[in-house]
C-alpha positions in Angstrom: -15.2 -24.0 31.4 -17.3 -21.3 29.6 -20.3 -22.2 27.5 -19.6 -23.3 23.7 -21.7 -20.0 22.7 -22.9 -16.9 24.7 -25.3 -14.6 22.9 -26.4 -11.4 24.8 -28.9 -9.1 23.3 -27.6 -9.8 19.7 -29.0 -7.5 16.8 -28.3 -7.4 12.9 -30.0 -4.7 11.0 -30.1 -4.0 7.2 -31.1 -0.4 6.9 -34.4 -0.3 8.6 -35.1 -4.1 8.5 -34.1 -5.8 11.8 -33.1 -9.4 10.7 -32.1 -10.1 14.4 -33.7 -8.0 17.1 -32.1 -8.5 20.5 -31.7 -12.3 21.0 -30.2 -13.9 24.2 -29.0 -17.6 24.4 -26.3 -19.8 25.3 -25.2 -23.3 24.1 -23.4 -25.6 26.6 -20.4 -27.7 26.1 -21.3 -30.9 23.9 -24.9 -29.6 23.7 -26.8 -29.6 20.2 -28.9 -26.4 20.5 -31.6 -25.8 17.5 -33.0 -22.6 16.3 -36.2 -23.0 14.5 -38.5 -20.7 13.0 -40.2 -19.5 9.9 -38.6 -18.4 6.5 -37.1 -15.1 7.3 -37.2 -15.6 11.0 -33.5 -14.7 11.8 -32.0 -18.2 11.8 -29.4 -18.1 9.1 -28.3 -14.7 10.0 -27.4 -15.5 13.5 -25.8 -18.6 12.2 -23.6 -16.5 9.9 -22.9 -14.0 12.8 -21.6 -17.0 15.1 -19.5 -18.1 12.2 -17.9 -14.8 12.0 -19.2 -14.3 8.4 -21.4 -11.2 9.4 -20.7 -8.6 12.3 -23.6 -7.7 14.4 -25.1 -4.1 14.6 -25.4 -4.4 18.6 -25.0 -6.8 21.4 -22.3 -9.3 22.0 -21.5 -13.0 21.4 -18.7 -15.3 22.1 -17.6 -19.0 21.3 -15.8 -20.5 24.2 -15.2 -17.2 25.5 -13.7 -15.7 22.5 -15.4 -12.4 21.3 -16.9 -12.6 17.8 -15.7 -9.2 16.8 -12.4 -9.1 18.7 -11.2 -12.9 18.3 -12.8 -13.8 15.1 -9.6 -15.4 13.5 -9.1 -17.4 16.9 -12.8 -18.6 16.5 -12.5 -19.8 13.0 -9.7 -22.0 14.2 -12.3 -24.0 16.6 -15.5 -23.8 14.7 -17.0 -25.0 11.3 -19.9 -23.9 9.1 -22.1 -25.7 6.8 -24.4 -23.2 5.0 -27.6 -24.6 3.6 -26.5 -24.1 -0.1 -23.1 -25.3 0.1 -21.5 -27.1 -2.8 -18.5 -29.0 -3.5 -16.1 -28.7 -6.7 -18.1 -31.2 -9.2 -15.3 -32.2 -11.5 -13.1 -33.4 -8.5 -13.7 -36.9 -7.0 -14.9 -37.1 -3.5 -11.5 -38.1 -2.1 -10.0 -35.4 -4.0 -12.3 -32.9 -2.5 -11.6 -33.9 0.9 -7.8 -34.0 0.4 -7.8 -30.5 -1.0 -10.0 -29.1 1.8 -7.7 -30.9 4.5 -4.7 -28.9 2.9 -6.7 -25.8 3.2 -7.2 -26.4 7.0 -3.8 -27.5 7.9 -0.4 -27.4 6.5 0.8 -30.5 8.5 0.9 -33.7 6.3 0.2 -36.0 9.1 -2.6 -33.8 10.3 -4.2 -33.9 6.8 -4.1 -37.3 6.7 -5.7 -37.8 9.9 -8.5 -35.5 9.0 -9.1 -37.1 5.4 -9.3 -40.6 7.2 -11.9 -39.2 9.6 -13.9 -37.5 6.8 -13.9 -41.0 5.0 -15.3 -42.8 7.9 -17.9 -40.1 8.1 -19.1 -40.3 4.5 -19.9 -43.9 4.4 -19.3 -43.6 0.6 -16.6 -46.1 0.4 -15.6 -46.8 -3.2 -17.8 -44.0 -4.5 -15.4 -41.6 -3.2 -13.0 -42.3 -6.2 -15.8 -41.0 -8.6 -16.4 -37.2 -9.4 -18.7 -35.2 -7.2 -21.0 -34.3 -10.3 -21.8 -38.1 -10.2 -23.1 -37.9 -6.6 -26.8 -37.9 -5.5 -27.9 -34.9 -3.1 -27.7 -37.3 -0.1 -24.1 -38.3 -1.0 -22.9 -34.7 -1.8 -24.6 -33.5 1.6 -22.7 -36.4 3.4 -19.3 -35.3 1.9 -20.0 -31.7 3.0 -20.8 -32.6 6.3 -17.6 -34.9 6.5 -15.8 -31.8 5.1 -17.3 -29.5 7.7 -16.2 -31.7 10.7 -13.0 -33.4 9.6 -11.3 -31.1 12.0 -13.0 -32.0 14.8 -14.0 -28.6 15.5 -15.1 -27.5 19.0 -18.4 -26.0 17.6 -20.1 -27.1 14.5 -22.7 -24.6 13.0 -25.2 -26.3 10.6 -27.7 -24.7 8.6 -30.5 -26.9 7.5 -27.9 -30.1 7.6 -30.5 -32.4 5.8 -32.3 -30.2 3.6 -34.0 -31.7 0.7 -32.8 -35.3 1.5 -34.8 -38.6 1.7 -35.6 -40.4 4.9 -32.8 -42.7 4.8 -30.3 -39.9 4.0 -31.6 -37.7 6.7 -31.5 -40.3 9.4 -27.9 -41.1 8.6 -26.8 -37.5 8.7 -28.8 -37.1 12.0 -26.9 -40.3 13.4 -23.6 -38.7 12.5 -24.4 -35.4 14.2 -25.5 -37.1 17.3 -22.5 -39.3 17.4 -20.1 -36.3 17.2 -21.8 -34.6 20.0 -21.3 -37.5 21.9 -17.5 -37.6 21.0 -17.4 -33.9 22.3 -18.4 -31.6 19.7 -21.0 -28.7 20.2 -23.8 -28.0 17.7 -25.6 -25.0 16.9 -28.1 -26.0 14.1 -31.1 -24.8 12.3 -33.8 -26.9 10.5 -37.2 -26.7 9.4 -37.8 -30.3 10.1 -39.4 -30.5 13.5 -39.1 -34.3 13.7 -35.3 -34.0 13.0 -35.1 -31.0 15.9 -37.1 -33.2 18.4 -34.7 -36.3 17.8 -31.4 -34.2 17.8 -31.6 -31.3 19.9 -30.9 -31.0 23.6 -32.6 -27.7 23.6 -34.7 -25.8 21.3 -35.1 -21.7 20.6 -38.2 -20.7 18.4 -37.3 -17.6 16.6 -39.7 -15.4 14.6 -39.5 -11.9 13.3 -35.8 -11.6 14.6 -36.9 -12.6 18.2 -36.6 -15.6 20.5 -40.0 -16.4 21.9 -39.3 -19.7 23.4 -36.4 -21.9 24.8 -36.4 -25.2 26.2 -35.8 -29.1 25.8 -38.4 -30.4 23.4 -40.2 -32.1 26.4 -40.4 -29.0 28.3 -41.9 -27.2 25.4 -44.4 -29.9 24.6 -45.6 -29.9 28.1 -45.8 -26.3 28.2 -48.0 -26.1 25.1 -49.9 -29.3 26.0 -48.7 -30.6 22.5 -48.0 -33.8 21.1 -45.1 -32.9 19.0 -42.8 -29.8 18.3 -44.7 -28.8 15.1 -47.8 -28.1 17.3 -45.5 -26.1 19.7 -44.2 -24.2 16.7 -47.5 -23.4 15.6 -48.6 -22.3 18.9 -45.8 -20.0 19.6 -45.7 -18.5 15.9 -49.2 -17.9 15.3 -50.1 -16.4 19.1 -47.4 -13.9 19.7 
């Protein structure tokens, strides 16, 4: 079985600016793999390339053996992507939004129902799904969007800052959901600025800065290597001593 993700010497340039500069990493099956780095480090660009939204300038990348350039349509059938700034239709109720998205994902009515029922469980919103999205808090909206992202049970979920701006309770709930989905067989490629979140969630971590990956390892391996108490200290050591 191929890795969920394989990236080799991947680069993305915008004119003279190199957003991603020859990075290499892999994500194993059922693994939660995190990209962390300062703003503008290349995290979101990398996630968008893997989601087949952007095309790389050079290098190669694959998802379960499918090439992101040659097999983009096939890849889109087995992945899902949650951007940091994603939104839902505010004048729809939560349940109407989930049903709408399920119909976009699949033509089969039975499959649509299965996906919606799965999403309902993930949101944990209960009767609030009958209310319009514009009445939701940011945490409720983010749960709805995460449920929409994973309702099809993708082989790979790509999550950009999944708990951005959320309070502790909502953040912990979304982390629990992501961990549970991984335990059920889903691979996850995510980005976050929250080092506590990364340490709790991730099997392995890559620290990226200025478009280059400077370290890869488990949270424990990285803490031991840098004699650090937590990933924040590791992050500072890596990004300030390059």
